[in-house]
Each structure stands twice: as C-alpha cells, then as structure tokens.
N, C-alpha and C positions, 0 to 999 in steps of 0.2 A: 504492500500499499502505500503510496507517493501522494504528499499533499503538495502543490504549488499554489502560493498566494499568486494575484494580479500585481506586474510590476514589472518593468523590464530589470529592477536591482534585486528582485525576490529570489533566493534560493531556494531548490525542492527539501522539500521535510522527507525523511525517512526513516521512520519508525524503527527501531529495533525491538522485534519480536511480535509487531502489531501488524501482521500480514494479512489478517483477515477478521472478518467481524465478529466472529468468534472469539477471537483473540482481544478486541476489545472489551466482548462482553466478559469476559476475563476476569479482566484486568480493574473492570467496573465490581463484580462481586468481591475480589478481595479486597480493594479499599473500602466497599463498606461494610465489610466482616471486623477490617483492622476500626474503623470508625466505630462501629456496635460495642467495640470493647475499650478503646480508648477517648471516644468524645469528650470533649471539652464542657466544664456544666458552666454556663454563662447565662446572666438575669436575664437577656431576652431571648433566647433560646427554648425550644417547647421540648418537654421529658418525652423520649421514647413513648408512642402511642395518641398524645397529644398534637394537637393540629398548632401551628405557627399562627401568631396574632400580628396578621401585616403594619399592625400600626408599631409594634415594638419592632420589628425587624424593619422599618423604616427610618426609627427613631436612632438604632443603634447602629445602620448604616451609614448614616448620616454623621454621626459622633466619629466613628471609626476610621474616616477619611484624614489621611494624615495623624491620626493619634493613635496611640498603641492600647492594647485592648486593657490593660492594667490603668492606664490614666483614664480610659474610658468610663468604666466601671461605676465608681462612686458620683459623675457628675449625671450618669444614667441614670442612677437610683434616684437620685436627687429630681430629677428631671421627670420621671414618670411618677414618683409620689406626688409632685405638686400637678401634674398633666397625667393623669391617667388612660384618658381618651383622647383623640382627635377631636373631639368634640370641645373637649376643655382647653386643648389649644389652641384652637379654632377662636374661642371666645376669650380669650386673655389678650391683655395688652401686648404689644412688641416690648415694652420697658422692661416686663417680668421674664418674659423667654430671656432676652437679652442679660440679666441680672445672674438668672441660673446658668447660663452658658457662660459667663466673664471665667475667662481663664483657661477656656479650653482652646479658644485661639480661632482663624480664620471666620470669623464671624460674620462673613457673608453666610455661612451656612445658617445660622441662628436665624437670620432674616428670611432667609429662604424655605427655613423649616415653619415657619409663622405662616409665612402667605401660602405653604404650600398645604398645611393644617387647611385653612378658610377655603382653599379650593377644591379640597376634598369634600368640605360640609357642603359648599356652596352648588358645585357641578356635579356631587356625585353621591349627596345624600349620606354622607358622613360614611361612606366604604371605599376604599381602595378597589381600585379597576382591576382586573386581573389581566387585559390586554397591555402586552408592551406599548404599542405606539398610544395608550392612554395613559400609561403610567410617564412615558417620556413627555407627555403634555404638562406635566404638573411642574410647578416653580421647583427649580434646585434639584431635578432628578432627572440624571444623565443615561446612559446606556448602562454601566455599570449598577446604579440602584435600583433601576427598572428590571434590570435582568434577577437583580439579588432579591426583591420580593417578588417578583413572578416566581421563581424556582422557587425559596424558601418557604414561602405563605401560600402559593400556589400551585407549587408539584409542577409547573411549567418545563418542558425539555429544552432548558437553556442552562449554561453554565455561566455565573458572573464572573468575571475576571479581576481580582483584586492584586495585590502585591503577590501576597502568597500563593495564587493561582497561578499569576504570571509567572513566576519561579519554579513550579512545580512542573509546569506544560512546557516551557523553556529548556528544562533539563532531561524531561523525558523524551522529547524529540532532540534534544542536541540544536536550537535554532539560533545559527549564527548569524542572522540579521540584529544588528546593533538596533536598542530600543533609542527614542520612540519610535523608528522608522518600522522596528520589526514587529507592532502591536497587531496589527492587520495578520500577519502570519500566526503569531501566537493565537489567535481569535478563531483563526480556520482551525487548526490543532484544538482547540481545546472543541470544537464543534463535531470533532468526529467521535468523540470521548462520553457526548451527552447520553446518559441512558434514559429510557422511557418511561422507567419505572423508578420510585424514591430520587426523583432529581433534587429535590432539596437537601436530602441527606447528602447525596453524590456533592453536591456543590459544597453544603459543610465541611465533606470530610475532606476535599482539596484544600480548602481552609484552614482546616486542622492540620492536613501535612506538613503544609508549609508552613506551618508554626511552629510546630514542636517537633519536627523531624526533618524536613527539607527548608533546612534554615540557611541565612547568607552564607555565615559562615559554619565549617566542620559541622556539617549536615549528619545525621545520624543514619547512613545508608544501609549499613548491617541490620536493622531493623525495618527499613522502609517494606510495605506491602509490593511494591511496586520496581523493586529495584530489578528484577527478571528482566525487566523490560524498557528500562530507562538509559538512554546512549548516551547520557553522560555521565554515565558511571561505567557504560562498558568502556569508554573512553579513558577512564581515570582523573576526569577534569570535572566532575559537576561543579565545584565553585566556581568556574571558569563561566556559567550560566546563570541569569540573562546578559547578555550582553549589552552593555551600556556604552552610548555615548558620551566623550568627555563633559561636562558638566560646566557651563559659564559660571563664573563669580561674579554676583553684581557689585555694581559700583557701591562705595561706602559714602551714605548721606548722614548729615550733620544736623545738627538745631540744637535750641535753647529749650526747657519747661521753666515755667514759672509757677511758684508753689507761695500761695498768697494764705496766711494764716493769720486770722481772726483774733482776737482775745478770749473770745467766749470758746473757744475751741473747735471752731469751722476752718474749711479749706476751702478757697474758691475753685470751683469745676464748672467744665461746660458740656453739652452734647455735642459729641462730632456729627456732620452731616450725614443723613439715612444713605445714602449712596457711597462708594467708593471706600478706601482703606479703613476698617475699626467701625466704619458706617454705625451710626446708631449709638456708640458706647460713650462712658464717661471718661472725661480726662480734663488735667490741669491745662490751663492755656500756654500754647507751645509757639514757638515760631514754625515757619514752613521748613521742611525736611529737603535739604537741598544738597548739592553735589560741591557747592559753592559757599558755604557757610562761613561768614568770617566771625569769629566770636567777638570780635571788638566792636560789632554794633549792634549784639545782640540782643543788646538791652534799649535799643531805639524801637525794637517789634515789643516790648512788655508793655502787658494790660495795664491801663492808668488804674493808679491807686483809689481805691474807692474812701469816699469822705464818709464821716460818721452820720447817721440819720438829724441828732439833734443835741442840744447840750448836756443831757443827762450821759454822754459818751466821753468824756473827759477822762485823761488818765491819771490817775489819782495819784499823787504825791511826786507825780514829775519822772516816777519810773519805768521811761521809757524803755531800757535795756531787759529789764525784768518782765514787761510787759508780753514778752513772745508766746505763743499759742503753746498751751502746758503740755501739748502732745508732743511737740519737737523735744527730743532727747537730749540730756544733757551734753553728750558728747558731742553732739553738732553743734552746741552753742559754745563748745571748748574751742570747736574749728573754727568759727565764724568772727569774723570782725565784730565787737561789740556796736548794737547800734545809738544814736544820739540820746542822750537824756533831754527831755523835755523842760524848761524854766520859763513861762510864759513865753514870748513868741522870742525867737532869735534865732540865729543864721546857722547854717552848717559851713562846713569848711570851701562850697565851690560857691556860698553869697544865696544860697534858698531861702526863703523862711519857713520856719516852722511855728505852727499856732496852738497855743496851748488850751483855746476854747473849743476845738474839735478833735483835735490830738493829731492832727494827720498835716499831711505836707499842703502847704500851701499850692503847689503845683509840684505833678508827678515828676519824680526827678532819680537819676540812676544811683544816688547816695542812699535810698532809703532799699538796694538790694544787695543782697549778700550770696555770694558763690558759694555753692558747698564744693570743696573739692573732691575734683577723682569726676569720674562720667559713667553715665547709663548705657550700657551696650544692650542690643536685642536684634535679631536676626529674624527678617520676616522671608518669605518665601523668593523674591526676587530682589532682595536688597538689606545690607545689614546697615544699620543704624546706630548712632553714638547721640548721644543727648549731655548737654550740661544742665546741671540745675542750679537755679536763684531761688532764693526763698527770703520774703519781706513781711511782714505784718502790719497790721491797721485795727482799728479799736473795735469792741466789740460790737456795737450798732452800725458798723460802715454797712452800708446798701450795695448790693453786688453793680458790676455794671452790665448793660446792656446786653441778654444773651447769655449770662452767667448768674450761676446760684451758689449759695451756701449751705455744704453739707458738713454737719459735724465730723470730727475724723472718728470718733468711734464709730459712725455709719456706714464708712466708705467701704466695708468690707460688704455691704448688702447692694451698693452701685454697681453698676455694668462695667464696672473699671477691667480693662485687660492688661496683661501680664505684662507690657509696658509701662503703663501707667502704676500699677502695682511694684513696680521696679525702681520708678522716680518717687513716689511718694515714702517708698523704703527709705531711698538714697537722703531723702530729704528728714528719715526717723520718723514720722509718722506712723506709729505702733497702729496696724491695721485691727479690729477687734478680734482677740483670739491669738495672736499672732504676733509675739513680739519681732523687733529687727534684729539683725545679729550682721556680723563683719564674715563675709565671704569672699576668699580672693579680691581684695583690696576694694570691694564694694559693699553696699549695706544691700543684702536681702531679707526677704520674710520666710520663715521658718514654713509655717501654714500652707503660704500658694506658691508652690513653685509648679514653675514652667509645667504644660503638659508634654510629656516628650512626643518629637514629633521625626517622621520618616520622610522620604522623599516619595515612597509606593503609596499609592492611591489610599492603600490600608495596612496596616502592620498588624505584628502579632500584639 
C-alpha cells in the first residue's frame, strides 16, 4: 500500500507492514486493546460504556490547544464548575469567562469559546451539531476541533490530528516531508487508519499513545503496540520524526508598564480592546510595544496622574514618602528613590509645584514616577517582549482617568489578568490574593499563578 499526497514536492508514503486493509484493521485492534488497558483518566473523558458529552469535549479541546494536560486540568475543573452546560456559558458575560481563563494564555480562545456557546444556543438549540461542516462553521472551531468533537462525541469515522497524533502517524509511516508543509501528507496517512467502529476511542488511543509512549524524546518503542508496523522504528531513528522546518525567531519588542498605586490600596487598570492580542483582558497602562522603544522617552507616554476628588483626600501629616500603597512590599520601597514629602506648596528639583490642598502634583511630571530595577520578560507566540516598570502613587480619593478604573490590590486575582500583567504587578511587589511575591532568577514572580506550560504543537501531553 502506497500513499501519495498531492503536489510536486510530496514523496510517497510506504507503510511498513501495512500492505493490506486487513493489516490496517489488525493495527487498529492492537491499539484499542492497548488503550482499554492503559487509557488515561481525564476529567473530560467519558468512562467505558458512557457517552461522551460534546460540550465537555469541546471545552477541553479548546483549552488543550498550545497547553499541556497537567496545566489544563485545574482550569477545566473551575470552568466546568461555573459553566456546567453550554447554556450556562452562553448566558454569562464575556468578562466572567475571561476571568476564569486568566493565566491560561491565548485569550482569543476564551472569546471564541464564549461566542461559540452563544452560536450553539442560538443556531442549534443548545446542541452541538454532528456534521463536520456545521461544526467548522461555529466560531473558534477549525478542522482539528471539529474532527475531535465528531469522533469522540459522535463516533464519526474521522481522525483528529493534534500534536500527539501527528507524531505517531509521522513515525508510523516515516513521513519525511517537513512540517508544516507535510501536514496534508500526515492527514492522508491518518485517514488510512480511521476505523468504522469505536472511532472516538481510536482517536483518544492515538492521543494517549503519543502522550505516554511515542513521546518527542526517548520514545518507549519496546512497549508500543504499533512497533511491528512502525517504519521509523525499523529505521532506528524514531526521534527524527516528525521532520520540522527551522523556526523563525520573532524580533524582540520592548515597552514600559505604569503601575499607579492609590493610598487606599487600589491599583489603576484598564481593559484592552476586544480584538487583537490579549483582547478584553485587564492590564495596567503601558506604552506601545515596539522594536524601536526608547526608554528615555517612556514617561512621555505615562498616564496623567489623577487628582483627588476633594479636600478630604489630603495627605495627613505631609508624609508623602509613607503614603505609598500598603500593598507595595518593603523590598520595593528600599529599591526605589524616596518620594518627595509634601509641606504646604513647594517645588520639586525640576521646579514643578506640589499642592498640599489636594495632595497631587499641579501638573503631571516625571519626578512622580520611580523606575523599578530589572525588566519583565514574556514570550508570545510570534515575538518576545520586555517591559520596564514604573510606579507612582496618588491620594486615596483620586479619580481614575477616562477609560481606566481602580481595583483593590487584594482583588486583582479575580480580574481577567493575563500572565504578562501578573508578572508586571509582581515585579512591582503587589502580592495577589493567596500568592505572596518572591524572587526568582533576578525578577519577581508569583508562587500561585505560574504561566501555563505551552508547546508549539496544537495540543500536547
């Protein structure tokens, strides 16, 4: 049996040992027998004899994109506890869904998840369709997710190809076409294996095999039920597959983040635009993130420091240096230049006037900001980012600038705060609820909210 994909650059696939349909069926039986003995117990997976819930399959598959199983499980359990049905998710506000997603990354998934739930309720009466085309027409559902729902929830004769399945098939057939150009070849090879019965179990068996035995490094070939038919094993180089083209390194972008602390323990935040990177998430004000960022002009883009609402917001005793938000850790205060003390109306070294009447600067000026040493580093899919962090403080009743709002530092953990912003507030030593800040590798991070591990594959172990 020889499989040839379309296109002049495609090489034929010559399966090792799979020379007849009977051989393919035997492979499927061996894999399913292995799966029945070794299947993973996952919270979204139906137990033997039970029917899979398409809603649970869908939520888990969206969460598992670019994220490991271990990192996904606690998010999935919290999400399902709050939204046990597609109707419950459809009726909720997007902000609530984003808050539960915060920390998992790739936030467009959460927006699409919410939009898809509403589409399922509005177009399909709250039931996921069974047909692949109808599934693909839903927001945020592509070829892989549609195939996963169809196979796992409805036992359709189709093989969903995630990162684990891709690796198993590439090794089984020793596919030498480099990814991503080789994806159509792998898809055609997988179609050869699709069984007519137990399609959902077969799909999950391939996923489990890739996650537990056919791993990227040091695969457990001696225990693999497909070893006798595996072309890569016969060649003696299974780790060489799948073949991948060299990745292009994204250019570094840089910028500044501005943490404004109010004397009553609040921090200034805003909501990012709904579309685009980190859409709809909560952030502290920042500059644009560019390749040509100039630290010397960063404060030109800082938010205007808000004024107090009235006379009752004066700084008692003129203790400006002590009025910084109580959530700011002493270690940060030691690392920062002390703020000026307010006594009536006086001038800073730069000549700007301070007003004792409302406790704010008469005009916004750079001397109010203090740079926290070090940088915050974060890696997005297409580029790495470095942010420097500035901190300033304002009186307790200061009003938020237009488009921004005050959030108690103790409540930041309930905001839709992406991992990047968690790093920023941690760098400023604002401890999120339930997670004190600590030092690690020269920067401040949070114990409680580590970034969810990610891989380049669409779905990983």
